[in-house]
PyMOL Python script that loads the backbone (N, CA, C, O; Angstrom):
from pymol import cmd

cmd.read_pdbstr("""\
ATOM      1  N   MET A   1     -41.923  16.506  37.238  1.00  0.00           N
ATOM      2  CA  MET A   1     -42.105  15.555  38.318  1.00  0.00           C
ATOM      3  C   MET A   1     -40.857  14.670  38.398  1.00  0.00           C
ATOM      4  O   MET A   1     -40.383  14.180  37.373  1.00  0.00           O
ATOM      5  N   ALA A   2     -40.341  14.468  39.565  1.00  0.00           N
ATOM      6  CA  ALA A   2     -39.127  13.676  39.760  1.00  0.00           C
ATOM      7  C   ALA A   2     -39.439  12.190  39.637  1.00  0.00           C
ATOM      8  O   ALA A   2     -40.477  11.708  40.090  1.00  0.00           O
ATOM      9  N   GLN A   3     -38.508  11.487  39.012  1.00  0.00           N
ATOM     10  CA  GLN A   3     -38.673  10.038  38.844  1.00  0.00           C
ATOM     11  C   GLN A   3     -38.131   9.337  40.089  1.00  0.00           C
ATOM     12  O   GLN A   3     -37.037   9.645  40.561  1.00  0.00           O
ATOM     13  N   ILE A   4     -38.896   8.407  40.601  1.00  0.00           N
ATOM     14  CA  ILE A   4     -38.470   7.662  41.791  1.00  0.00           C
ATOM     15  C   ILE A   4     -37.643   6.471  41.335  1.00  0.00           C
ATOM     16  O   ILE A   4     -38.100   5.654  40.535  1.00  0.00           O
ATOM     17  N   THR A   5     -36.424   6.378  41.849  1.00  0.00           N
ATOM     18  CA  THR A   5     -35.548   5.254  41.506  1.00  0.00           C
ATOM     19  C   THR A   5     -35.162   4.532  42.779  1.00  0.00           C
ATOM     20  O   THR A   5     -35.175   5.108  43.867  1.00  0.00           O
ATOM     21  N   LYS A   6     -34.822   3.282  42.632  1.00  0.00           N
ATOM     22  CA  LYS A   6     -34.386   2.499  43.784  1.00  0.00           C
ATOM     23  C   LYS A   6     -32.986   2.933  44.180  1.00  0.00           C
ATOM     24  O   LYS A   6     -32.186   3.360  43.348  1.00  0.00           O
ATOM     25  N   HIS A   7     -32.720   2.817  45.432  1.00  0.00           N
ATOM     26  CA  HIS A   7     -31.414   3.211  45.961  1.00  0.00           C
ATOM     27  C   HIS A   7     -30.350   2.226  45.456  1.00  0.00           C
ATOM     28  O   HIS A   7     -30.556   1.014  45.535  1.00  0.00           O
ATOM     29  N   PRO A   8     -29.212   2.727  44.936  1.00  0.00           N
ATOM     30  CA  PRO A   8     -28.178   1.851  44.375  1.00  0.00           C
ATOM     31  C   PRO A   8     -27.653   0.818  45.375  1.00  0.00           C
ATOM     32  O   PRO A   8     -27.309  -0.298  44.986  1.00  0.00           O
ATOM     33  N   THR A   9     -27.588   1.178  46.648  1.00  0.00           N
ATOM     34  CA  THR A   9     -27.092   0.237  47.660  1.00  0.00           C
ATOM     35  C   THR A   9     -28.014  -0.964  47.778  1.00  0.00           C
ATOM     36  O   THR A   9     -27.544  -2.090  47.942  1.00  0.00           O
ATOM     37  N   ILE A  10     -29.301  -0.744  47.698  1.00  0.00           N
ATOM     38  CA  ILE A  10     -30.261  -1.846  47.790  1.00  0.00           C
ATOM     39  C   ILE A  10     -30.111  -2.774  46.586  1.00  0.00           C
ATOM     40  O   ILE A  10     -30.127  -3.996  46.740  1.00  0.00           O
ATOM     41  N   GLU A  11     -29.965  -2.202  45.390  1.00  0.00           N
ATOM     42  CA  GLU A  11     -29.777  -3.003  44.179  1.00  0.00           C
ATOM     43  C   GLU A  11     -28.491  -3.820  44.266  1.00  0.00           C
ATOM     44  O   GLU A  11     -28.462  -4.985  43.869  1.00  0.00           O
ATOM     45  N   CYS A  12     -27.437  -3.212  44.783  1.00  0.00           N
ATOM     46  CA  CYS A  12     -26.149  -3.905  44.929  1.00  0.00           C
ATOM     47  C   CYS A  12     -26.294  -5.081  45.892  1.00  0.00           C
ATOM     48  O   CYS A  12     -25.803  -6.177  45.618  1.00  0.00           O
ATOM     49  N   LYS A  13     -26.959  -4.856  47.003  1.00  0.00           N
ATOM     50  CA  LYS A  13     -27.154  -5.924  47.997  1.00  0.00           C
ATOM     51  C   LYS A  13     -27.976  -7.073  47.414  1.00  0.00           C
ATOM     52  O   LYS A  13     -27.694  -8.239  47.691  1.00  0.00           O
ATOM     53  N   LYS A  14     -28.985  -6.751  46.613  1.00  0.00           N
ATOM     54  CA  LYS A  14     -29.797  -7.791  45.977  1.00  0.00           C
ATOM     55  C   LYS A  14     -28.960  -8.613  45.001  1.00  0.00           C
ATOM     56  O   LYS A  14     -29.089  -9.836  44.941  1.00  0.00           O
ATOM     57  N   SER A  15     -28.107  -7.940  44.240  1.00  0.00           N
ATOM     58  CA  SER A  15     -27.250  -8.641  43.280  1.00  0.00           C
ATOM     59  C   SER A  15     -26.261  -9.550  43.999  1.00  0.00           C
ATOM     60  O   SER A  15     -26.038 -10.688  43.584  1.00  0.00           O
ATOM     61  N   ILE A  16     -25.678  -9.052  45.064  1.00  0.00           N
ATOM     62  CA  ILE A  16     -24.731  -9.861  45.835  1.00  0.00           C
ATOM     63  C   ILE A  16     -25.443 -11.054  46.459  1.00  0.00           C
ATOM     64  O   ILE A  16     -24.884 -12.151  46.496  1.00  0.00           O
ATOM     65  N   GLN A  17     -26.652 -10.864  46.943  1.00  0.00           N
ATOM     66  CA  GLN A  17     -27.409 -11.967  47.527  1.00  0.00           C
ATOM     67  C   GLN A  17     -27.725 -13.026  46.473  1.00  0.00           C
ATOM     68  O   GLN A  17     -27.693 -14.222  46.765  1.00  0.00           O
ATOM     69  N   ALA A  18     -28.025 -12.598  45.262  1.00  0.00           N
ATOM     70  CA  ALA A  18     -28.293 -13.550  44.179  1.00  0.00           C
ATOM     71  C   ALA A  18     -27.049 -14.388  43.888  1.00  0.00           C
ATOM     72  O   ALA A  18     -27.152 -15.590  43.641  1.00  0.00           O
ATOM     73  N   VAL A  19     -25.879 -13.759  43.916  1.00  0.00           N
ATOM     74  CA  VAL A  19     -24.627 -14.497  43.702  1.00  0.00           C
ATOM     75  C   VAL A  19     -24.403 -15.491  44.832  1.00  0.00           C
ATOM     76  O   VAL A  19     -24.000 -16.627  44.583  1.00  0.00           O
ATOM     77  N   HIS A  20     -24.657 -15.083  46.058  1.00  0.00           N
ATOM     78  CA  HIS A  20     -24.508 -15.990  47.200  1.00  0.00           C
ATOM     79  C   HIS A  20     -25.464 -17.180  47.091  1.00  0.00           C
ATOM     80  O   HIS A  20     -25.089 -18.313  47.393  1.00  0.00           O
ATOM     81  N   ASP A  21     -26.692 -16.918  46.661  1.00  0.00           N
ATOM     82  CA  ASP A  21     -27.666 -18.004  46.489  1.00  0.00           C
ATOM     83  C   ASP A  21     -27.192 -19.000  45.439  1.00  0.00           C
ATOM     84  O   ASP A  21     -27.285 -20.211  45.637  1.00  0.00           O
ATOM     85  N   ALA A  22     -26.685 -18.490  44.324  1.00  0.00           N
ATOM     86  CA  ALA A  22     -26.176 -19.361  43.255  1.00  0.00           C
ATOM     87  C   ALA A  22     -24.986 -20.166  43.744  1.00  0.00           C
ATOM     88  O   ALA A  22     -24.882 -21.355  43.445  1.00  0.00           O
ATOM     89  N   MET A  23     -24.087 -19.540  44.490  1.00  0.00           N
ATOM     90  CA  MET A  23     -22.917 -20.251  45.015  1.00  0.00           C
ATOM     91  C   MET A  23     -23.341 -21.346  45.988  1.00  0.00           C
ATOM     92  O   MET A  23     -22.742 -22.421  46.016  1.00  0.00           O
ATOM     93  N   TYR A  24     -24.376 -21.075  46.787  1.00  0.00           N
ATOM     94  CA  TYR A  24     -24.871 -22.077  47.731  1.00  0.00           C
ATOM     95  C   TYR A  24     -25.430 -23.293  46.998  1.00  0.00           C
ATOM     96  O   TYR A  24     -25.139 -24.433  47.358  1.00  0.00           O
ATOM     97  N   VAL A  25     -26.233 -23.040  45.968  1.00  0.00           N
ATOM     98  CA  VAL A  25     -26.870 -24.126  45.225  1.00  0.00           C
ATOM     99  C   VAL A  25     -25.842 -24.920  44.415  1.00  0.00           C
ATOM    100  O   VAL A  25     -25.951 -26.142  44.309  1.00  0.00           O
ATOM    101  N   LEU A  26     -24.851 -24.239  43.847  1.00  0.00           N
ATOM    102  CA  LEU A  26     -23.857 -24.897  43.005  1.00  0.00           C
ATOM    103  C   LEU A  26     -22.565 -25.230  43.752  1.00  0.00           C
ATOM    104  O   LEU A  26     -21.580 -25.650  43.146  1.00  0.00           O
ATOM    105  N   GLY A  27     -22.580 -25.042  45.054  1.00  0.00           N
ATOM    106  CA  GLY A  27     -21.383 -25.292  45.852  1.00  0.00           C
ATOM    107  C   GLY A  27     -21.011 -26.767  45.876  1.00  0.00           C
ATOM    108  O   GLY A  27     -21.801 -27.635  45.505  1.00  0.00           O
ATOM    109  N   GLY A  28     -19.819 -27.019  46.311  1.00  0.00           N
ATOM    110  CA  GLY A  28     -19.341 -28.389  46.392  1.00  0.00           C
ATOM    111  C   GLY A  28     -18.368 -28.703  45.272  1.00  0.00           C
ATOM    112  O   GLY A  28     -18.162 -27.910  44.352  1.00  0.00           O
ATOM    113  N   LYS A  29     -17.792 -29.857  45.377  1.00  0.00           N
ATOM    114  CA  LYS A  29     -16.732 -30.247  44.457  1.00  0.00           C
ATOM    115  C   LYS A  29     -17.244 -30.662  43.080  1.00  0.00           C
ATOM    116  O   LYS A  29     -16.541 -30.467  42.089  1.00  0.00           O
ATOM    117  N   TRP A  30     -18.442 -31.226  42.988  1.00  0.00           N
ATOM    118  CA  TRP A  30     -18.865 -31.910  41.766  1.00  0.00           C
ATOM    119  C   TRP A  30     -19.930 -31.205  40.941  1.00  0.00           C
ATOM    120  O   TRP A  30     -20.041 -31.488  39.748  1.00  0.00           O
ATOM    121  N   LYS A  31     -20.707 -30.317  41.505  1.00  0.00           N
ATOM    122  CA  LYS A  31     -21.884 -29.786  40.799  1.00  0.00           C
ATOM    123  C   LYS A  31     -21.532 -29.065  39.499  1.00  0.00           C
ATOM    124  O   LYS A  31     -22.231 -29.227  38.499  1.00  0.00           O
ATOM    125  N   ILE A  32     -20.475 -28.284  39.498  1.00  0.00           N
ATOM    126  CA  ILE A  32     -20.104 -27.562  38.273  1.00  0.00           C
ATOM    127  C   ILE A  32     -19.712 -28.555  37.176  1.00  0.00           C
ATOM    128  O   ILE A  32     -20.050 -28.346  36.011  1.00  0.00           O
ATOM    129  N   SER A  33     -19.006 -29.629  37.531  1.00  0.00           N
ATOM    130  CA  SER A  33     -18.639 -30.652  36.545  1.00  0.00           C
ATOM    131  C   SER A  33     -19.877 -31.362  36.008  1.00  0.00           C
ATOM    132  O   SER A  33     -19.944 -31.682  34.821  1.00  0.00           O
ATOM    133  N   ILE A  34     -20.846 -31.607  36.867  1.00  0.00           N
ATOM    134  CA  ILE A  34     -22.092 -32.247  36.439  1.00  0.00           C
ATOM    135  C   ILE A  34     -22.840 -31.328  35.479  1.00  0.00           C
ATOM    136  O   ILE A  34     -23.331 -31.781  34.445  1.00  0.00           O
ATOM    137  N   VAL A  35     -22.930 -30.052  35.808  1.00  0.00           N
ATOM    138  CA  VAL A  35     -23.593 -29.080  34.930  1.00  0.00           C
ATOM    139  C   VAL A  35     -22.874 -29.018  33.588  1.00  0.00           C
ATOM    140  O   VAL A  35     -23.519 -28.959  32.541  1.00  0.00           O
ATOM    141  N   ALA A  36     -21.542 -29.030  33.608  1.00  0.00           N
ATOM    142  CA  ALA A  36     -20.765 -28.993  32.367  1.00  0.00           C
ATOM    143  C   ALA A  36     -21.079 -30.204  31.497  1.00  0.00           C
ATOM    144  O   ALA A  36     -21.183 -30.077  30.278  1.00  0.00           O
ATOM    145  N   SER A  37     -21.230 -31.372  32.106  1.00  0.00           N
ATOM    146  CA  SER A  37     -21.583 -32.577  31.356  1.00  0.00           C
ATOM    147  C   SER A  37     -22.959 -32.427  30.705  1.00  0.00           C
ATOM    148  O   SER A  37     -23.171 -32.862  29.573  1.00  0.00           O
ATOM    149  N   LEU A  38     -23.886 -31.811  31.430  1.00  0.00           N
ATOM    150  CA  LEU A  38     -25.254 -31.651  30.927  1.00  0.00           C
ATOM    151  C   LEU A  38     -25.365 -30.584  29.839  1.00  0.00           C
ATOM    152  O   LEU A  38     -26.379 -30.514  29.145  1.00  0.00           O
ATOM    153  N   LEU A  39     -24.343 -29.763  29.685  1.00  0.00           N
ATOM    154  CA  LEU A  39     -24.366 -28.755  28.619  1.00  0.00           C
ATOM    155  C   LEU A  39     -24.383 -29.393  27.235  1.00  0.00           C
ATOM    156  O   LEU A  39     -24.761 -28.745  26.259  1.00  0.00           O
ATOM    157  N   PHE A  40     -23.978 -30.650  27.144  1.00  0.00           N
ATOM    158  CA  PHE A  40     -23.939 -31.351  25.863  1.00  0.00           C
ATOM    159  C   PHE A  40     -25.246 -32.082  25.577  1.00  0.00           C
ATOM    160  O   PHE A  40     -25.323 -32.879  24.642  1.00  0.00           O
ATOM    161  N   GLY A  41     -26.271 -31.813  26.379  1.00  0.00           N
ATOM    162  CA  GLY A  41     -27.583 -32.406  26.146  1.00  0.00           C
ATOM    163  C   GLY A  41     -27.937 -33.416  27.220  1.00  0.00           C
ATOM    164  O   GLY A  41     -27.153 -33.661  28.137  1.00  0.00           O
ATOM    165  N   PRO A  42     -29.121 -34.000  27.103  1.00  0.00           N
ATOM    166  CA  PRO A  42     -29.548 -35.002  28.076  1.00  0.00           C
ATOM    167  C   PRO A  42     -28.544 -36.145  28.151  1.00  0.00           C
ATOM    168  O   PRO A  42     -28.044 -36.609  27.126  1.00  0.00           O
ATOM    169  N   ARG A  43     -28.252 -36.592  29.361  1.00  0.00           N
ATOM    170  CA  ARG A  43     -27.260 -37.635  29.571  1.00  0.00           C
ATOM    171  C   ARG A  43     -27.868 -38.730  30.424  1.00  0.00           C
ATOM    172  O   ARG A  43     -28.709 -38.472  31.285  1.00  0.00           O
ATOM    173  N   ARG A  44     -27.435 -39.952  30.177  1.00  0.00           N
ATOM    174  CA  ARG A  44     -27.801 -41.065  31.040  1.00  0.00           C
ATOM    175  C   ARG A  44     -26.850 -41.075  32.224  1.00  0.00           C
ATOM    176  O   ARG A  44     -25.737 -40.553  32.150  1.00  0.00           O
ATOM    177  N   TYR A  45     -27.296 -41.670  33.302  1.00  0.00           N
ATOM    178  CA  TYR A  45     -26.505 -41.728  34.527  1.00  0.00           C
ATOM    179  C   TYR A  45     -25.121 -42.324  34.262  1.00  0.00           C
ATOM    180  O   TYR A  45     -24.112 -41.783  34.715  1.00  0.00           O
ATOM    181  N   SER A  46     -25.074 -43.419  33.540  1.00  0.00           N
ATOM    182  CA  SER A  46     -23.790 -44.083  33.278  1.00  0.00           C
ATOM    183  C   SER A  46     -22.867 -43.205  32.430  1.00  0.00           C
ATOM    184  O   SER A  46     -21.649 -43.233  32.604  1.00  0.00           O
ATOM    185  N   ASP A  47     -23.448 -42.423  31.509  1.00  0.00           N
ATOM    186  CA  ASP A  47     -22.644 -41.497  30.711  1.00  0.00           C
ATOM    187  C   ASP A  47     -22.024 -40.424  31.603  1.00  0.00           C
ATOM    188  O   ASP A  47     -20.853 -40.075  31.453  1.00  0.00           O
ATOM    189  N   MET A  48     -22.823 -39.910  32.526  1.00  0.00           N
ATOM    190  CA  MET A  48     -22.320 -38.880  33.427  1.00  0.00           C
ATOM    191  C   MET A  48     -21.243 -39.430  34.352  1.00  0.00           C
ATOM    192  O   MET A  48     -20.281 -38.736  34.680  1.00  0.00           O
ATOM    193  N   LEU A  49     -21.407 -40.662  34.764  1.00  0.00           N
ATOM    194  CA  LEU A  49     -20.410 -41.293  35.625  1.00  0.00           C
ATOM    195  C   LEU A  49     -19.060 -41.384  34.905  1.00  0.00           C
ATOM    196  O   LEU A  49     -18.007 -41.241  35.526  1.00  0.00           O
ATOM    197  N   ARG A  50     -19.104 -41.621  33.602  1.00  0.00           N
ATOM    198  CA  ARG A  50     -17.865 -41.644  32.805  1.00  0.00           C
ATOM    199  C   ARG A  50     -17.333 -40.229  32.556  1.00  0.00           C
ATOM    200  O   ARG A  50     -16.122 -40.007  32.567  1.00  0.00           O
ATOM    201  N   ASP A  51     -18.236 -39.283  32.333  1.00  0.00           N
ATOM    202  CA  ASP A  51     -17.838 -37.908  32.020  1.00  0.00           C
ATOM    203  C   ASP A  51     -17.131 -37.218  33.190  1.00  0.00           C
ATOM    204  O   ASP A  51     -16.102 -36.568  33.008  1.00  0.00           O
ATOM    205  N   VAL A  52     -17.687 -37.366  34.377  1.00  0.00           N
ATOM    206  CA  VAL A  52     -17.180 -36.659  35.555  1.00  0.00           C
ATOM    207  C   VAL A  52     -16.112 -37.531  36.213  1.00  0.00           C
ATOM    208  O   VAL A  52     -16.406 -38.371  37.064  1.00  0.00           O
ATOM    209  N   VAL A  53     -14.882 -37.310  35.802  1.00  0.00           N
ATOM    210  CA  VAL A  53     -13.760 -38.144  36.235  1.00  0.00           C
ATOM    211  C   VAL A  53     -13.539 -37.999  37.741  1.00  0.00           C
ATOM    212  O   VAL A  53     -13.422 -36.890  38.261  1.00  0.00           O
ATOM    213  N   GLY A  54     -13.485 -39.131  38.423  1.00  0.00           N
ATOM    214  CA  GLY A  54     -13.182 -39.154  39.850  1.00  0.00           C
ATOM    215  C   GLY A  54     -14.378 -39.224  40.767  1.00  0.00           C
ATOM    216  O   GLY A  54     -14.209 -39.456  41.964  1.00  0.00           O
ATOM    217  N   ILE A  55     -15.579 -39.032  40.258  1.00  0.00           N
ATOM    218  CA  ILE A  55     -16.760 -39.076  41.115  1.00  0.00           C
ATOM    219  C   ILE A  55     -17.222 -40.523  41.273  1.00  0.00           C
ATOM    220  O   ILE A  55     -17.176 -41.305  40.323  1.00  0.00           O
ATOM    221  N   SER A  56     -17.665 -40.869  42.472  1.00  0.00           N
ATOM    222  CA  SER A  56     -18.192 -42.218  42.703  1.00  0.00           C
ATOM    223  C   SER A  56     -19.670 -42.244  42.333  1.00  0.00           C
ATOM    224  O   SER A  56     -20.315 -41.198  42.252  1.00  0.00           O
ATOM    225  N   GLY A  57     -20.197 -43.429  42.112  1.00  0.00           N
ATOM    226  CA  GLY A  57     -21.610 -43.564  41.786  1.00  0.00           C
ATOM    227  C   GLY A  57     -22.507 -43.051  42.899  1.00  0.00           C
ATOM    228  O   GLY A  57     -23.536 -42.426  42.641  1.00  0.00           O
ATOM    229  N   LYS A  58     -22.113 -43.318  44.134  1.00  0.00           N
ATOM    230  CA  LYS A  58     -22.897 -42.869  45.281  1.00  0.00           C
ATOM    231  C   LYS A  58     -22.937 -41.341  45.342  1.00  0.00           C
ATOM    232  O   LYS A  58     -23.986 -40.751  45.600  1.00  0.00           O
ATOM    233  N   MET A  59     -21.798 -40.712  45.105  1.00  0.00           N
ATOM    234  CA  MET A  59     -21.728 -39.250  45.162  1.00  0.00           C
ATOM    235  C   MET A  59     -22.496 -38.620  43.996  1.00  0.00           C
ATOM    236  O   MET A  59     -23.178 -37.613  44.185  1.00  0.00           O
ATOM    237  N   LEU A  60     -22.396 -39.197  42.795  1.00  0.00           N
ATOM    238  CA  LEU A  60     -23.143 -38.681  41.652  1.00  0.00           C
ATOM    239  C   LEU A  60     -24.637 -38.752  41.925  1.00  0.00           C
ATOM    240  O   LEU A  60     -25.370 -37.802  41.650  1.00  0.00           O
ATOM    241  N   SER A  61     -25.085 -39.870  42.463  1.00  0.00           N
ATOM    242  CA  SER A  61     -26.499 -40.036  42.781  1.00  0.00           C
ATOM    243  C   SER A  61     -26.948 -38.996  43.804  1.00  0.00           C
ATOM    244  O   SER A  61     -28.010 -38.393  43.650  1.00  0.00           O
ATOM    245  N   ARG A  62     -26.158 -38.785  44.831  1.00  0.00           N
ATOM    246  CA  ARG A  62     -26.491 -37.819  45.881  1.00  0.00           C
ATOM    247  C   ARG A  62     -26.555 -36.397  45.302  1.00  0.00           C
ATOM    248  O   ARG A  62     -27.482 -35.642  45.595  1.00  0.00           O
ATOM    249  N   GLU A  63     -25.564 -36.045  44.482  1.00  0.00           N
ATOM    250  CA  GLU A  63     -25.524 -34.705  43.899  1.00  0.00           C
ATOM    251  C   GLU A  63     -26.707 -34.473  42.958  1.00  0.00           C
ATOM    252  O   GLU A  63     -27.310 -33.400  42.962  1.00  0.00           O
ATOM    253  N   LEU A  64     -27.037 -35.493  42.148  1.00  0.00           N
ATOM    254  CA  LEU A  64     -28.158 -35.356  41.213  1.00  0.00           C
ATOM    255  C   LEU A  64     -29.487 -35.217  41.954  1.00  0.00           C
ATOM    256  O   LEU A  64     -30.347 -34.442  41.538  1.00  0.00           O
ATOM    257  N   LYS A  65     -29.660 -35.955  43.040  1.00  0.00           N
ATOM    258  CA  LYS A  65     -30.891 -35.832  43.831  1.00  0.00           C
ATOM    259  C   LYS A  65     -31.013 -34.432  44.410  1.00  0.00           C
ATOM    260  O   LYS A  65     -32.097 -33.848  44.403  1.00  0.00           O
ATOM    261  N   GLU A  66     -29.905 -33.889  44.911  1.00  0.00           N
ATOM    262  CA  GLU A  66     -29.924 -32.540  45.462  1.00  0.00           C
ATOM    263  C   GLU A  66     -30.205 -31.512  44.375  1.00  0.00           C
ATOM    264  O   GLU A  66     -30.950 -30.557  44.595  1.00  0.00           O
ATOM    265  N   MET A  67     -29.611 -31.706  43.206  1.00  0.00           N
ATOM    266  CA  MET A  67     -29.835 -30.779  42.099  1.00  0.00           C
ATOM    267  C   MET A  67     -31.276 -30.864  41.595  1.00  0.00           C
ATOM    268  O   MET A  67     -31.846 -29.857  41.174  1.00  0.00           O
ATOM    269  N   GLU A  68     -31.859 -32.044  41.635  1.00  0.00           N
ATOM    270  CA  GLU A  68     -33.264 -32.202  41.241  1.00  0.00           C
ATOM    271  C   GLU A  68     -34.172 -31.501  42.255  1.00  0.00           C
ATOM    272  O   GLU A  68     -35.157 -30.873  41.868  1.00  0.00           O
ATOM    273  N   THR A  69     -33.856 -31.600  43.521  1.00  0.00           N
ATOM    274  CA  THR A  69     -34.620 -30.917  44.559  1.00  0.00           C
ATOM    275  C   THR A  69     -34.585 -29.407  44.355  1.00  0.00           C
ATOM    276  O   THR A  69     -35.578 -28.718  44.586  1.00  0.00           O
ATOM    277  N   ASN A  70     -33.428 -28.896  43.918  1.00  0.00           N
ATOM    278  CA  ASN A  70     -33.269 -27.457  43.672  1.00  0.00           C
ATOM    279  C   ASN A  70     -33.716 -27.050  42.267  1.00  0.00           C
ATOM    280  O   ASN A  70     -33.496 -25.913  41.849  1.00  0.00           O
ATOM    281  N   LEU A  71     -34.344 -27.977  41.538  1.00  0.00           N
ATOM    282  CA  LEU A  71     -34.884 -27.731  40.196  1.00  0.00           C
ATOM    283  C   LEU A  71     -33.812 -27.339  39.182  1.00  0.00           C
ATOM    284  O   LEU A  71     -34.090 -26.592  38.244  1.00  0.00           O
ATOM    285  N   LEU A  72     -32.589 -27.840  39.366  1.00  0.00           N
ATOM    286  CA  LEU A  72     -31.515 -27.586  38.411  1.00  0.00           C
ATOM    287  C   LEU A  72     -31.471 -28.641  37.315  1.00  0.00           C
ATOM    288  O   LEU A  72     -31.005 -28.374  36.208  1.00  0.00           O
ATOM    289  N   VAL A  73     -31.956 -29.836  37.622  1.00  0.00           N
ATOM    290  CA  VAL A  73     -32.019 -30.906  36.629  1.00  0.00           C
ATOM    291  C   VAL A  73     -33.403 -31.541  36.690  1.00  0.00           C
ATOM    292  O   VAL A  73     -34.099 -31.468  37.702  1.00  0.00           O
ATOM    293  N   LYS A  74     -33.777 -32.161  35.583  1.00  0.00           N
ATOM    294  CA  LYS A  74     -35.047 -32.879  35.515  1.00  0.00           C
ATOM    295  C   LYS A  74     -34.743 -34.315  35.125  1.00  0.00           C
ATOM    296  O   LYS A  74     -34.035 -34.569  34.150  1.00  0.00           O
ATOM    297  N   ARG A  75     -35.273 -35.233  35.880  1.00  0.00           N
ATOM    298  CA  ARG A  75     -35.069 -36.660  35.647  1.00  0.00           C
ATOM    299  C   ARG A  75     -36.230 -37.182  34.818  1.00  0.00           C
ATOM    300  O   ARG A  75     -37.391 -37.005  35.188  1.00  0.00           O
ATOM    301  N   THR A  76     -35.918 -37.830  33.686  1.00  0.00           N
ATOM    302  CA  THR A  76     -36.943 -38.363  32.797  1.00  0.00           C
ATOM    303  C   THR A  76     -36.739 -39.869  32.655  1.00  0.00           C
ATOM    304  O   THR A  76     -35.668 -40.325  32.254  1.00  0.00           O
ATOM    305  N   VAL A  77     -37.768 -40.631  32.985  1.00  0.00           N
ATOM    306  CA  VAL A  77     -37.713 -42.087  32.876  1.00  0.00           C
ATOM    307  C   VAL A  77     -38.482 -42.495  31.625  1.00  0.00           C
ATOM    308  O   VAL A  77     -39.662 -42.177  31.478  1.00  0.00           O
ATOM    309  N   SER A  78     -37.794 -43.210  30.714  1.00  0.00           N
ATOM    310  CA  SER A  78     -38.425 -43.674  29.468  1.00  0.00           C
ATOM    311  C   SER A  78     -38.976 -45.060  29.668  1.00  0.00           C
ATOM    312  O   SER A  78     -38.397 -45.871  30.392  1.00  0.00           O
ATOM    313  N   ASP A  79     -40.103 -45.338  29.023  1.00  0.00           N
ATOM    314  CA  ASP A  79     -40.736 -46.658  29.112  1.00  0.00           C
ATOM    315  C   ASP A  79     -40.197 -47.543  27.996  1.00  0.00           C
ATOM    316  O   ASP A  79     -40.912 -47.871  27.049  1.00  0.00           O
ATOM    317  N   THR A  80     -38.940 -47.921  28.116  1.00  0.00           N
ATOM    318  CA  THR A  80     -38.282 -48.755  27.115  1.00  0.00           C
ATOM    319  C   THR A  80     -37.609 -49.923  27.822  1.00  0.00           C
ATOM    320  O   THR A  80     -37.511 -49.945  29.049  1.00  0.00           O
ATOM    321  N   LEU A  81     -37.155 -50.875  27.054  1.00  0.00           N
ATOM    322  CA  LEU A  81     -36.367 -51.975  27.595  1.00  0.00           C
ATOM    323  C   LEU A  81     -34.971 -51.898  26.997  1.00  0.00           C
ATOM    324  O   LEU A  81     -34.859 -51.950  25.772  1.00  0.00           O
ATOM    325  N   PRO A  82     -33.937 -51.781  27.746  1.00  0.00           N
ATOM    326  CA  PRO A  82     -33.938 -51.542  29.199  1.00  0.00           C
ATOM    327  C   PRO A  82     -34.430 -50.127  29.494  1.00  0.00           C
ATOM    328  O   PRO A  82     -34.422 -49.252  28.628  1.00  0.00           O
ATOM    329  N   ILE A  83     -34.859 -49.929  30.744  1.00  0.00           N
ATOM    330  CA  ILE A  83     -35.366 -48.629  31.169  1.00  0.00           C
ATOM    331  C   ILE A  83     -34.243 -47.599  31.073  1.00  0.00           C
ATOM    332  O   ILE A  83     -33.133 -47.829  31.554  1.00  0.00           O
ATOM    333  N   MET A  84     -34.540 -46.475  30.453  1.00  0.00           N
ATOM    334  CA  MET A  84     -33.568 -45.389  30.328  1.00  0.00           C
ATOM    335  C   MET A  84     -33.972 -44.237  31.217  1.00  0.00           C
ATOM    336  O   MET A  84     -35.146 -43.875  31.285  1.00  0.00           O
ATOM    337  N   VAL A  85     -32.993 -43.658  31.904  1.00  0.00           N
ATOM    338  CA  VAL A  85     -33.224 -42.466  32.718  1.00  0.00           C
ATOM    339  C   VAL A  85     -32.302 -41.390  32.177  1.00  0.00           C
ATOM    340  O   VAL A  85     -31.079 -41.525  32.233  1.00  0.00           O
ATOM    341  N   ASP A  86     -32.888 -40.320  31.653  1.00  0.00           N
ATOM    342  CA  ASP A  86     -32.124 -39.183  31.152  1.00  0.00           C
ATOM    343  C   ASP A  86     -32.206 -38.057  32.168  1.00  0.00           C
ATOM    344  O   ASP A  86     -33.185 -37.929  32.904  1.00  0.00           O
ATOM    345  N   LEU A  87     -31.170 -37.254  32.193  1.00  0.00           N
ATOM    346  CA  LEU A  87     -31.150 -36.073  33.068  1.00  0.00           C
ATOM    347  C   LEU A  87     -31.018 -34.839  32.223  1.00  0.00           C
ATOM    348  O   LEU A  87     -30.981 -33.729  32.754  1.00  0.00           O
TER     349      LEU A  87
END
""", "prot")
cmd.dss("prot")
cmd.show_as("cartoon", "prot")
cmd.util.cbc("prot")
cmd.orient("prot")
């Protein structure tokens, strides 16, 4: 009995589409730098602002909100004084 396999062209198109999706989500000037900062573990907003040289606070906030919407980062608020927010 012959084994049914998926057509290689379809698999190639799916792989290319996955790359395009990743590029769309991680596109822009700052997202890769933000991800690189997070590779060292959970970071506070102020730590990330220092890590990502050249980014403004407004832009970091905007990028993090977009990344949270896309489920790339998780924002955790601690019940401490002062209040800590880890990403």
